[in-house]
PADREN-568446 format. One record per residue (C-alpha): residue in three letters; y, x, z. Coordinates in steps of 0.5 Angstrom, whole numbers, always signed. Each point is the difference from the previous one (the first is absolute). Layout:
(rec "ALA",(Y,X,Z))
...
END
This chain:
(rec "MET",(-31,+333,-370))
(rec "ASN",(-5,-4,+3))
(rec "VAL",(+0,+0,+8))
(rec "PHE",(-7,-1,+4))
(rec "ARG",(+0,-3,+8))
(rec "VAL",(-4,+0,+4))
(rec "TRP",(-1,-2,+8))
(rec "ALA",(-4,+4,+3))
(rec "THR",(+0,+1,+7))
(rec "VAL",(-8,+3,+1))
(rec "PRO",(-1,+5,-4))
(rec "LYS",(+4,+7,+3))
(rec "LYS",(+1,+1,-9))
(rec "VAL",(+0,-4,-6))
(rec "GLU",(+0,+2,-7))
(rec "LEU",(+1,-4,-7))
(rec "GLN",(-6,+2,-5))
(rec "LEU",(+2,-3,-6))
(rec "ASN",(-3,+1,-7))
(rec "GLY",(-4,+5,+4))
(rec "LYS",(+5,+6,+3))
(rec "ILE",(+1,-1,+6))
(rec "PHE",(+8,+0,+3))
(rec "PRO",(+3,+2,+7))
(rec "MET",(+3,-7,+3))
(rec "THR",(+5,+1,+6))
(rec "ARG",(+1,-6,+6))
(rec "ASP",(+6,-2,+3))
(rec "ASN",(+2,-3,+7))
(rec "ASN",(-4,-6,-1))
(rec "GLY",(-6,+2,-2))
(rec "TRP",(+1,-1,-8))
(rec "TRP",(-3,+7,-5))
(rec "LEU",(+4,+0,-7))
(rec "ALA",(-1,+4,-6))
(rec "GLU",(+5,-1,-7))
(rec "ILE",(-4,+2,-7))
(rec "PRO",(+5,-1,-4))
(rec "ASP",(-5,-1,-7))
(rec "ALA",(-4,-5,+4))
(rec "LYS",(-2,-6,-4))
(rec "ALA",(-3,-7,+0))
(rec "GLY",(-7,+0,-2))
(rec "ASP",(-1,+7,+5))
(rec "ASP",(-5,+1,+5))
(rec "TYR",(+1,+2,+7))
(rec "GLY",(-2,-1,+8))
(rec "PHE",(+1,+3,+6))
(rec "VAL",(-3,+6,+4))
(rec "LEU",(-1,+1,+7))
(rec "ASP",(+0,+5,+4))
(rec "GLY",(-3,+3,-6))
(rec "VAL",(-5,-6,-1))
(rec "GLY",(+0,-4,-6))
(rec "PRO",(+3,-3,-3))
(rec "PHE",(+0,-8,+2))
(rec "PRO",(+5,-4,-4))
(rec "ASP",(+7,-2,+1))
(rec "PRO",(+1,-5,+6))
(rec "ARG",(+5,-4,-5))
(rec "SER",(-5,+2,-6))
(rec "PRO",(+4,-5,-6))
(rec "LEU",(-7,+1,-5))
(rec "GLN",(-8,+2,+2))
(rec "PRO",(-2,+1,-6))
(rec "ASN",(-7,+1,+2))
(rec "GLY",(-1,-3,+7))
(rec "VAL",(+2,+1,+8))
(rec "HIS",(-3,+6,+0))
(rec "LYS",(+4,+4,-6))
(rec "LEU",(+6,+3,-1))
(rec "SER",(+6,-4,-2))
(rec "GLN",(+4,-1,-6))
(rec "LEU",(+8,+0,-1))
(rec "VAL",(+2,-6,-3))
(rec "ASP",(+8,-1,-3))
(rec "GLN",(+1,-7,+3))
(rec "GLN",(+6,-1,-4))
(rec "ALA",(-4,+0,-7))
(rec "PHE",(-2,-7,+0))
(rec "ARG",(+5,-5,-4))
(rec "TRP",(+1,-7,+4))
(rec "THR",(+2,-6,-4))
(rec "ASP",(+1,-5,+6))
(rec "LYS",(+7,+3,+2))
(rec "ASN",(+2,-8,+2))
(rec "PHE",(-6,-2,+1))
(rec "GLN",(+0,-3,+8))
(rec "ALA",(-7,-3,+3))
(rec "PRO",(+1,-8,+0))
(rec "PRO",(+1,-2,+7))
(rec "LEU",(-5,+1,+5))
(rec "ALA",(+0,-8,+2))
(rec "SER",(-1,-1,-7))
(rec "ALA",(-6,+4,-1))
(rec "ILE",(-7,-1,-2))
(rec "ILE",(-4,+7,+2))
(rec "TYR",(-6,+2,-3))
(rec "GLU",(-3,+6,+3))
(rec "LEU",(-5,+4,-5))
(rec "HIS",(-4,+7,+1))
(rec "LEU",(+1,+4,-5))
(rec "GLY",(-7,+3,-1))
(rec "THR",(-4,-7,-1))
(rec "PHE",(+6,-4,-3))
(rec "THR",(-3,+2,-7))
(rec "PRO",(-5,+3,-2))
(rec "GLN",(+3,+7,-2))
(rec "GLY",(+4,-1,+6))
(rec "THR",(+6,+5,+0))
(rec "PHE",(+8,-2,+1))
(rec "LEU",(+0,+0,-8))
(rec "SER",(-6,-5,+0))
(rec "ALA",(+4,-6,+4))
(rec "ILE",(+5,+0,-5))
(rec "GLU",(-3,-3,-4))
(rec "ARG",(-2,-6,+5))
(rec "LEU",(+7,-1,+2))
(rec "ASP",(+1,-6,-5))
(rec "HIS",(-5,-4,+4))
(rec "LEU",(+3,+1,+7))
(rec "VAL",(+7,-2,-4))
(rec "SER",(-3,-7,-3))
(rec "LEU",(-3,-1,+6))
(rec "GLY",(+7,+1,+4))
(rec "VAL",(+0,+5,+5))
(rec "THR",(+7,+3,+1))
(rec "HIS",(-4,+6,+4))
(rec "VAL",(-6,+5,-1))
(rec "GLU",(-2,+5,+6))
(rec "LEU",(-5,+6,-1))
(rec "MET",(-4,+1,+4))
(rec "PRO",(+1,+8,+3))
(rec "VAL",(+0,+4,-6))
(rec "VAL",(+1,+7,+4))
(rec "GLU",(-5,+7,-1))
(rec "TYR",(-6,-3,+3))
(rec "SER",(-7,+4,+0))
(rec "GLY",(-6,-1,-5))
(rec "ASN",(+3,-5,-8))
(rec "HIS",(+0,-6,+4))
(rec "GLY",(+1,-3,+6))
(rec "TRP",(+5,-5,+4))
(rec "GLY",(+6,+4,+1))
(rec "TYR",(+1,+0,+6))
(rec "ASP",(-4,+6,+2))
(rec "GLY",(+7,+4,-3))
(rec "VAL",(+1,+7,+2))
(rec "ASP",(+5,+2,-6))
(rec "LEU",(+4,-4,+1))
(rec "PHE",(+6,+1,-4))
(rec "ALA",(-5,+1,-6))
(rec "PRO",(-3,-6,-5))
(rec "HIS",(-8,+0,+0))
(rec "HIS",(-2,+5,-5))
(rec "ALA",(-6,-6,-3))
(rec "LEU",(+6,-5,-1))
(rec "GLY",(+5,+5,-4))
(rec "THR",(+5,+4,-1))
(rec "GLN",(+8,-1,+4))
(rec "GLU",(+2,-3,-8))
(rec "ASP",(-6,-4,+1))
(rec "LEU",(+2,-3,+7))
(rec "LYS",(+7,-1,-3))
(rec "LYS",(+0,-3,-6))
(rec "LEU",(-5,-5,+5))
(rec "VAL",(+6,-2,+3))
(rec "ASP",(+4,+1,-5))
(rec "THR",(-3,-6,-4))
(rec "CYS",(-1,-4,+6))
(rec "HIS",(+8,+0,+0))
(rec "ALA",(+0,-2,-7))
(rec "ARG",(-5,-6,+1))
(rec "GLY",(+5,-3,+5))
(rec "LEU",(-4,+2,+5))
(rec "GLY",(+0,+4,+8))
(rec "VAL",(-4,+5,+1))
(rec "ILE",(-2,+2,+8))
(rec "LEU",(-4,+5,+1))
(rec "ASP",(-6,+1,+7))
(rec "VAL",(+2,+5,+4))
(rec "VAL",(-5,+4,+6))
(rec "TYR",(+4,+2,+5))
(rec "ASN",(-4,-1,+7))
(rec "HIS",(-5,+6,-2))
(rec "ILE",(-2,+4,-5))
(rec "GLY",(-6,+2,-4))
(rec "PRO",(-6,+4,+3))
(rec "SER",(-2,+3,-7))
(rec "GLY",(+5,+6,-3))
(rec "ASN",(+6,-1,+7))
(rec "TYR",(+2,+7,+1))
(rec "LEU",(+7,-2,+4))
(rec "ALA",(-3,+3,+7))
(rec "LYS",(-1,+7,-4))
(rec "PHE",(+8,-2,-1))
(rec "ALA",(+3,-3,+5))
(rec "PRO",(-1,-6,+6))
(rec "TYR",(-1,-5,-3))
(rec "PHE",(-5,-2,+3))
(rec "THR",(+0,-2,+9))
(rec "LYS",(-6,+0,+4))
(rec "LYS",(+4,-5,+5))
(rec "PHE",(-4,-6,-4))
(rec "ALA",(-3,+0,-6))
(rec "SER",(-3,-5,-5))
(rec "ALA",(-6,-2,-4))
(rec "TRP",(+1,+6,-4))
(rec "GLY",(+2,+5,+4))
(rec "GLU",(+5,+4,+5))
(rec "GLY",(+6,-6,-1))
(rec "ILE",(+8,+2,-3))
(rec "ASN",(+4,+4,+3))
(rec "PHE",(+6,-6,-1))
(rec "ASP",(+3,+2,+8))
(rec "GLY",(-2,+6,+3))
(rec "PRO",(+2,+8,-1))
(rec "ASP",(+3,+2,-7))
(rec "SER",(-1,-8,-1))
(rec "GLY",(+7,+1,-5))
(rec "GLU",(-2,+3,-5))
(rec "VAL",(-8,-5,-1))
(rec "ARG",(+5,-5,+1))
(rec "ARG",(+4,+3,-6))
(rec "PHE",(-7,+0,-5))
(rec "PHE",(-1,-6,+1))
(rec "CYS",(+7,-4,-1))
(rec "ASP",(+1,+5,-6))
(rec "ASN",(-7,-3,-3))
(rec "ALA",(+3,-6,-1))
(rec "LEU",(+6,+1,-2))
(rec "MET",(-3,+5,-6))
(rec "TRP",(-5,-8,-2))
(rec "LEU",(+6,-3,+0))
(rec "ARG",(+6,+5,-3))
(rec "ASP",(-4,+3,-5))
(rec "PHE",(-6,-4,-2))
(rec "HIS",(+4,-6,+1))
(rec "PHE",(-4,-4,+4))
(rec "ASP",(+4,-7,+2))
(rec "GLY",(-5,+0,+7))
(rec "LEU",(-5,+4,+4))
(rec "ARG",(-4,-4,+4))
(rec "LEU",(-2,+5,+6))
(rec "ASP",(-8,+0,+3))
(rec "ALA",(-2,-3,+7))
(rec "VAL",(+7,+2,+3))
(rec "HIS",(-3,-2,+7))
(rec "GLY",(-4,+8,+0))
(rec "ILE",(+7,+2,+0))
(rec "VAL",(+1,+2,+7))
(rec "ASP",(+8,+3,+1))
(rec "THR",(+3,-1,+7))
(rec "SER",(+7,+3,-3))
(rec "ALA",(+5,-4,+2))
(rec "VAL",(+2,-1,-8))
(rec "HIS",(-7,-2,-3))
(rec "PHE",(-3,+3,-6))
(rec "LEU",(+0,-7,-3))
(rec "GLU",(+7,-1,+3))
(rec "GLN",(+4,+7,-4))
(rec "LEU",(-5,-2,-6))
(rec "LYS",(+3,-6,-1))
(rec "ILE",(+7,+3,+1))
(rec "GLU",(-1,+5,-5))
(rec "VAL",(-2,-4,-5))
(rec "GLU",(+5,-5,+1))
(rec "LYS",(+5,+7,-1))
(rec "LEU",(-4,+2,-7))
(rec "SER",(+0,-9,-3))
(rec "ALA",(+8,+2,+1))
(rec "GLN",(+1,+6,-3))
(rec "VAL",(-6,-2,-6))
(rec "GLY",(+3,-7,+0))
(rec "ARG",(-7,-3,+0))
(rec "HIS",(-3,-5,+4))
(rec "LEU",(-6,+3,+4))
(rec "VAL",(-5,-3,+6))
(rec "LEU",(-3,+2,+4))
(rec "ILE",(-8,-4,+2))
(rec "PRO",(-3,+3,+7))
(rec "GLU",(-8,-3,+0))
(rec "SER",(-1,+0,+9))
(rec "ASP",(-6,-3,+3))
(rec "LEU",(+5,-2,+6))
(rec "ASN",(+3,-6,-2))
(rec "ASP",(+7,+3,+1))
(rec "PRO",(+6,-3,-2))
(rec "ARG",(+5,+6,+2))
(rec "LEU",(-3,+3,-5))
(rec "LEU",(+4,-5,-5))
(rec "TRP",(+7,-2,+6))
(rec "SER",(+7,+3,-1))
(rec "ARG",(+2,+7,+3))
(rec "GLY",(+4,-3,+4))
(rec "ARG",(-6,-3,+3))
(rec "GLY",(-3,+6,+2))
(rec "GLY",(-5,-1,-7))
(rec "PHE",(-1,+4,-6))
(rec "GLN",(+4,-5,-5))
(rec "LEU",(-7,+1,-5))
(rec "ASP",(+0,-5,-6))
(rec "ALA",(-6,-4,+1))
(rec "GLN",(-8,+1,+3))
(rec "TRP",(-7,-2,-1))
(rec "SER",(-2,-6,+2))
(rec "ASP",(-7,+1,+2))
(rec "ASP",(+0,-6,+6))
(rec "PHE",(+1,-5,-7))
(rec "HIS",(-6,+3,-4))
(rec "HIS",(-5,-1,+6))
(rec "ALA",(+2,-7,+1))
(rec "LEU",(-1,-1,-7))
(rec "HIS",(-7,+3,-1))
(rec "THR",(-4,-1,+5))
(rec "VAL",(+2,-7,-1))
(rec "LEU",(-2,+1,-8))
(rec "THR",(-5,+2,+2))
(rec "GLY",(-2,+0,+7))
(rec "GLU",(-2,+7,+1))
(rec "ARG",(+2,+0,+8))
(rec "ASP",(-3,+8,+1))
(rec "GLY",(+4,+7,+2))
(rec "TYR",(+8,-1,+1))
(rec "TYR",(-2,-7,-4))
(rec "SER",(-3,-2,+7))
(rec "ASP",(+8,-3,+2))
(rec "PHE",(+1,-5,-5))
(rec "GLY",(-4,-5,-5))
(rec "SER",(+4,-6,+2))
(rec "ILE",(+5,-3,-4))
(rec "SER",(+5,+0,+6))
(rec "HIS",(+0,+7,+0))
(rec "ILE",(+1,-1,-9))
(rec "ALA",(+6,-6,+3))
(rec "LYS",(+4,+5,+5))
(rec "ALA",(-1,+6,-6))
(rec "LEU",(+4,-3,-4))
(rec "ARG",(+5,-2,+5))
(rec "HIS",(+1,+6,+4))
(rec "ALA",(-4,+6,-4))
(rec "PHE",(-4,+2,+6))
(rec "VAL",(-6,-4,+3))
(rec "TYR",(+2,+5,+6))
(rec "ASP",(+6,+0,+1))
(rec "GLY",(-1,+2,+8))
(rec "GLN",(-7,-4,+1))
(rec "PHE",(-7,+2,+3))
(rec "SER",(-4,+4,-5))
(rec "PRO",(-7,+0,+1))
(rec "HIS",(-2,+4,-5))
(rec "ARG",(+4,+5,+2))
(rec "ARG",(+0,-3,+8))
(rec "ARG",(+7,+1,+1))
(rec "VAL",(+7,-4,-1))
(rec "HIS",(+2,+3,-7))
(rec "GLY",(+6,-1,-5))
(rec "ARG",(+8,-3,+1))
(rec "PRO",(+3,-6,-2))
(rec "THR",(+4,+1,-7))
(rec "ASP",(+6,-5,+2))
(rec "GLY",(+6,+1,-5))
(rec "LEU",(-4,+3,-4))
(rec "ASN",(-1,-2,-9))
(rec "GLY",(-6,-1,-2))
(rec "HIS",(+2,+4,-5))
(rec "ARG",(-1,+6,+5))
(rec "PHE",(-8,-1,+0))
(rec "LEU",(-5,+1,-7))
(rec "GLY",(-4,-6,-1))
(rec "TYR",(-7,+1,-3))
(rec "LEU",(-8,-1,+0))
(rec "GLN",(-2,+5,-3))
(rec "ASN",(+2,+7,+1))
(rec "HIS",(-3,+7,-1))
(rec "ASP",(-3,+0,+7))
(rec "GLN",(-2,-6,+1))
(rec "THR",(-4,+1,-6))
(rec "GLY",(-2,+7,+0))
(rec "ASN",(-2,+1,+8))
(rec "ARG",(-6,-5,-1))
(rec "ALA",(-7,+4,-1))
(rec "ARG",(-1,-5,-9))
(rec "GLY",(+8,+1,+0))
(rec "GLU",(+0,-7,-1))
(rec "ARG",(+6,-4,-4))
(rec "SER",(+3,-7,+2))
(rec "SER",(-4,-2,-6))
(rec "HIS",(-6,+2,+3))
(rec "LEU",(+0,-4,+7))
(rec "MET",(+3,-7,-2))
(rec "SER",(+0,-4,-5))
(rec "LEU",(+4,-2,-6))
(rec "LYS",(+2,-5,+4))
(rec "LYS",(+3,+4,+6))
(rec "GLN",(+2,+6,-4))
(rec "LYS",(+6,-5,-3))
(rec "ILE",(+1,-4,+8))
(rec "GLY",(+2,+8,+2))
(rec "ALA",(+4,+2,-6))
(rec "ALA",(+4,-7,+0))
(rec "LEU",(+1,+3,+8))
(rec "VAL",(+2,+6,-3))
(rec "LEU",(+6,-2,-5))
(rec "THR",(+2,-5,+3))
(rec "SER",(+1,+4,+7))
(rec "PRO",(+7,+2,+3))
(rec "PHE",(-3,+7,+0))
(rec "LEU",(+0,+5,-5))
(rec "PRO",(-6,-2,-5))
(rec "MET",(-5,+6,-1))
(rec "LEU",(-5,+0,-5))
(rec "PHE",(-6,+6,+0))
(rec "GLN",(-2,+3,-7))
(rec "GLY",(-4,-5,-4))
(rec "GLU",(+0,-6,+6))
(rec "ASP",(+5,-4,-6))
(rec "TRP",(-8,-1,-4))
(rec "GLY",(-3,+0,+6))
(rec "ALA",(-4,+6,-3))
(rec "SER",(-7,+2,+0))
(rec "THR",(+0,+7,+2))
(rec "PRO",(+0,+2,+8))
(rec "PHE",(+5,+5,+2))
(rec "PHE",(-3,+6,+5))
(rec "TYR",(+2,+4,+4))
(rec "PHE",(-3,+7,-4))
(rec "THR",(+2,+7,+2))
(rec "ASP",(-1,+8,-5))
(rec "TYR",(+0,+4,+6))
(rec "GLN",(-4,+7,-3))
(rec "GLU",(-1,+3,+8))
(rec "PRO",(-7,-2,+0))
(rec "GLU",(+1,-1,+9))
(rec "LEU",(+7,-4,-2))
(rec "ALA",(-4,-5,-4))
(rec "LYS",(-6,+0,+4))
(rec "ALA",(+4,-3,+5))
(rec "VAL",(+4,-6,-3))
(rec "ARG",(-7,-2,-3))
(rec "GLU",(-2,-1,+7))
(rec "GLY",(+7,-1,+3))
(rec "ARG",(+1,-6,-5))
(rec "CYS",(-7,-3,+2))
(rec "ARG",(+0,+0,+6))
(rec "GLU",(+6,-3,+1))
(rec "PHE",(-3,-6,-5))
(rec "VAL",(-7,+0,+4))
(rec "ALA",(+7,-2,+6))
(rec "PHE",(+2,-6,-5))
(rec "GLY",(-6,-2,+0))
(rec "TRP",(-3,+2,-7))
(rec "LYS",(-6,+3,-1))
(rec "PRO",(-1,+7,-2))
(rec "GLU",(-3,-1,-7))
(rec "ASP",(+6,-4,-1))
(rec "THR",(+5,+5,+0))
(rec "ALA",(+2,+4,-5))
(rec "ASP",(+1,+7,-2))
(rec "PRO",(+7,+3,+1))
(rec "GLN",(-2,+6,-3))
(rec "ALA",(-4,-3,-6))
(rec "ARG",(+3,+1,-7))
(rec "GLU",(-3,-7,-1))
(rec "THR",(+4,-3,+6))
(rec "PHE",(+7,+1,-3))
(rec "GLU",(-2,-2,-7))
(rec "ARG",(-2,-6,+2))
(rec "SER",(+7,-1,+4))
(rec "LYS",(+3,+0,-8))
(rec "LEU",(+3,-7,-2))
(rec "LYS",(-3,-3,-8))
(rec "TRP",(+5,-2,-3))
(rec "ASP",(-4,-5,-5))
(rec "GLU",(-1,-3,+6))
(rec "VAL",(+8,-3,+0))
(rec "THR",(-2,-5,-6))
(rec "LYS",(-7,-3,+2))
(rec "SER",(-2,-6,+4))
(rec "PRO",(+2,-1,+6))
(rec "HIS",(+4,+7,+0))
(rec "ALA",(+5,-4,-5))
(rec "GLU",(+1,-5,+5))
(rec "ILE",(+1,+2,+6))
(rec "LEU",(+6,+5,-4))
(rec "ASP",(+2,-6,-2))
(rec "TRP",(+1,-3,+6))
(rec "HIS",(+4,+6,+3))
(rec "LYS",(+4,+0,-4))
(rec "LYS",(+2,-7,+0))
(rec "LEU",(+1,+1,+7))
(rec "ILE",(+4,+6,-1))
(rec "GLN",(+5,-4,-6))
(rec "LEU",(+0,-6,+7))
(rec "ARG",(+3,+4,+5))
(rec "ARG",(+4,+3,-5))
(rec "SER",(+4,-6,-3))
(rec "GLU",(-1,-5,+8))
(rec "PRO",(+6,+3,+4))
(rec "ASP",(-4,-2,+7))
(rec "LEU",(-6,+5,-2))
(rec "SER",(+5,+5,-1))
(rec "ASP",(+3,-2,+8))
(rec "GLY",(-3,+6,+5))
(rec "GLU",(+2,-5,+5))
(rec "LEU",(-5,+1,+6))
(rec "GLU",(+3,-6,+5))
(rec "LYS",(+0,-6,-6))
(rec "ILE",(-8,+2,-2))
(rec "ARG",(-3,-7,+2))
(rec "THR",(-7,-1,+1))
(rec "THR",(-5,-5,+2))
(rec "PHE",(-8,+1,+1))
(rec "ASP",(-6,-2,+1))
(rec "GLU",(-5,+5,+2))
(rec "ARG",(-7,-5,+0))
(rec "ASN",(+2,-3,-6))
(rec "SER",(+2,+7,-3))
(rec "TRP",(+7,-1,-3))
(rec "LEU",(+8,+2,+0))
(rec "VAL",(+5,-2,-2))
(rec "VAL",(+7,+5,-1))
(rec "GLY",(+6,-3,-1))
(rec "ARG",(+5,+4,-3))
(rec "GLY",(+7,-4,-1))
(rec "ASN",(-2,-5,-5))
(rec "ILE",(-7,+4,-2))
(rec "SER",(-6,-2,+4))
(rec "ILE",(-6,+5,-1))
(rec "VAL",(-7,-5,+1))
(rec "CYS",(-5,+5,+1))
(rec "ASN",(-8,-3,+2))
(rec "PHE",(-5,+5,+1))
(rec "SER",(-5,-5,+1))
(rec "ASP",(-6,-1,-3))
(rec "ARG",(+0,-8,+0))
(rec "SER",(+6,-4,-2))
(rec "HIS",(+6,-2,+5))
(rec "ARG",(+6,-5,+0))
(rec "ILE",(+6,+4,+1))
(rec "PRO",(+6,-2,+3))
(rec "ILE",(+6,+3,-3))
(rec "ARG",(+9,-2,-1))
(rec "PRO",(+0,-7,-1))
(rec "GLY",(+4,-2,-6))
(rec "GLU",(-1,+2,-8))
(rec "GLN",(-3,+7,-1))
(rec "LYS",(+0,+4,-6))
(rec "VAL",(-6,+4,-2))
(rec "LEU",(+2,+7,-1))
(rec "ILE",(-7,+3,+0))
(rec "ALA",(-6,-3,+1))
(rec "SER",(-8,+5,+0))
(rec "GLU",(-4,-5,+0))
(rec "ALA",(+1,-7,-5))
(rec "GLY",(-1,-7,+5))
(rec "ILE",(+4,+1,+5))
(rec "ASN",(+5,-7,+1))
(rec "VAL",(+5,+0,+4))
(rec "VAL",(+2,-7,+3))
(rec "ASP",(+5,-2,+5))
(rec "GLY",(+0,+6,+5))
(rec "PHE",(-7,+2,-2))
(rec "ALA",(-4,+4,-4))
(rec "ASN",(-7,-1,-3))
(rec "PHE",(-3,+9,+0))
(rec "PRO",(-5,+2,-4))
(rec "ALA",(-5,+5,+5))
(rec "GLU",(+3,+7,+0))
(rec "SER",(+6,-2,-4))
(rec "VAL",(+7,+1,+0))
(rec "VAL",(+7,-3,-3))
(rec "VAL",(+7,+2,+0))
(rec "LEU",(+5,-7,+1))
(rec "LYS",(+8,-1,+0))
(rec "LEU",(+3,-6,+3))
(rec "VAL",(+5,-4,-5))
(rec "LYS",(+1,-6,+4))
(rec "GLY",(-1,+0,+7))
END
């Protein structure tokens, strides 16, 4: 017997359409409508008719095989045979995270085709794969942050079973899997939630429209919707964690914030299934309360993205100072980020024209992700440039060394490990002409405001924009890609082998630097990471004593009597073996 349920307080009458037939539904006191259909089975198409209009897809649809505007399809969640019974994801403190977009990770762009490239990630030294959103959104390709059917894997990527096979195979290779989810807004195309119930509020708006109702009348069921979604991915799809997109966009004035409720429920699920489960938010607020314990008044989430570290590193390595990069650009910013995670932790931000952030005192570096690239910092550029397009191979090596020897959880973006030549653009596939036009023009305005010319802006709706973003795997063994790939592998191996590099205690970080001569020395126990950002050679002071070179980006680095002679744009990792 299948029981169809839907929360719908807006319509006065709700009917179930199943395989073309209409069935009446009854309403309970909480606004849920129910219908029992004994012979319903997996593969059946269904939707809901609201006051005689429709059918509309199920807000909790498990599959939308024909896109966001068509009928939902029943799925048997228990059909897949898992083989990962004894798998535990590696501890987050030991993580090397690899963010990827399934549509461009392989030529085929599917769940199953990604399996073919997992051995590359294992040989690199990756511990966790982080998937950009995979839920149903408009069209056949996109970033996934405009999802509307949050319980359904995107039809162009594959089926529920395909996604489960990907996760199961990752686990067989020893890889944890983190899924990017979006709970701060719902996409514009195929969003029928407001026809069912008060999922949205007019109290505030986001760039995508009305805000989500996390704290107004009837918000209990809205919160339940998003919590149930998170629990489904972790329980039914065996994901090991969730990356929570832009949580600064979640407005909730309740005594118990939605994020706190979500963390409590995930902890209970973790105890039930016997697996470690993590929540990793992205936030623009530089607010450590996301990570503080509940006893301290925080939400007790596990780790968060650290854009300040990225911005500090990016600006020094590229020289860019436009837009939000105008708050960064000095080596002192890199040094502060390494010691405190946030550069702006209570200081005045010229770009924001206000005081920004709060100190991270007492938090371990393993509570923050550090990276030189991610989907935003590449895709939110007019030309979709990666670090490999914006800096020399030598500076790429410096950036990789600072990320992979940092006290943070290192994260790489797909193709970064071999300096991929392909760009990564923002792309969409909206089917509505007016929406497509608005997105195209809106992106162009954003880029022009950032300093790019209109003719430099890739059309997000063009199929070519998506196709050009696909990785070229034949590059991996060619020069110079093989060289930077080998550099990443050696750095990851070094991080694993040296205990001082697996210590996340920020208060132990030592930094010295020279802005004028453009060098930085980072001390981590007996390890020193010495960087010369300059285009000239320099004699840089280091800790006195006998030093062993663990890894060097360039030949000709000589260490004598507490000084090292460094070629231009180079980095070395030293170990004090005798003080």
